[in-house]
N, C-alpha and C positions, 0 to 999 in steps of 0.2 A: 919744639914744644912751645905752646903759647905761654905767656907770662901769667895770665889770669884766665881761668876756665870760666865758662858760663855763656848763656845765650845772649847776654847783653852786648857782647862784642859785635855779634852779627847785626843785632837790632840797631845799633848806633853807628855802624861802619860808615854809612853814607849820609848820615843825618847832618843837616845844616841848621844852625839856630835860625828861628823865624819860620820854620816849616811845621805844619800840623799844630797840635796842642803843645806849643813850645814850652810854656812855663811848667806844665805838669811833667813833661818829658825831662826837662832840665832838672827839676827837683828830684825825680826818680834817679837820674844819673848821678847827681850829687850824693844821694844816699848810698848808691851802689859803690861809688868810689870810697866813701867813708867806710863802708863795710869791708871792702877789699884792703883798705889801709890798716884796719884792725887785724885782719887775717894775715896780711903779707905787705908790710909797709914798703919794702923795696920794690915789690912787684907793682904796687899801685903807683909808685913814683915813676917806674919805667913805662907803665901803661900811659901815663899822662905825658911824659917827656921823651919817650923813645929810648932805644938802647942799641948797643952793638953786641951781637951774639958771639959765640965762641969761634965762629968761622970768619969773624970780621965784617959781617953784613950789618948794615944799619937798618933798624926797623923804626919807622916813624911812630910817634906817640900822638895822642889826642891833640896836644897843642900844636904839633906840626901840621896835622891834617885840618885843623879848625882854627885858623889864625883869627885872633880877636875874640876867641871864646872867653866867657867869664867863668867857665867851669872850675878851674883851679882856685880862683879867687873865692867863689862861693863855697867850695869844699873847705877852704881854710876858715872862712867866716862861720860856717855852720859848726865846724869842729870846735872853734873857740867858744861858741855859745852852748856847747855840750851836746850837740846832735851826734849820735853814734849810729846813724843809719837805720833806725827803726822805721818800718813802713809807715808812711804818712806823716812822719815827723818833719817839721820845719820851724825854725826859730828866728 
């Protein structure tokens, strides 16, 4: 069973920073992670950093798949500025 449900997982599965409308996509993803953090903090953490399931299998997280990504840093920054994932919000 996936940690976090939603179409965004498929949308971002193979995304690399620097492709397409990078800044818009990045900000949308930051807001999505913030929303997931509010709904399920542990799930959002595991989505970012990976986890080991009950059968002992390791599942890579965003940070494993996208080395050098600034996603987690921007999530922390936006959270500290009061962003709670509202559509279009960026501080």
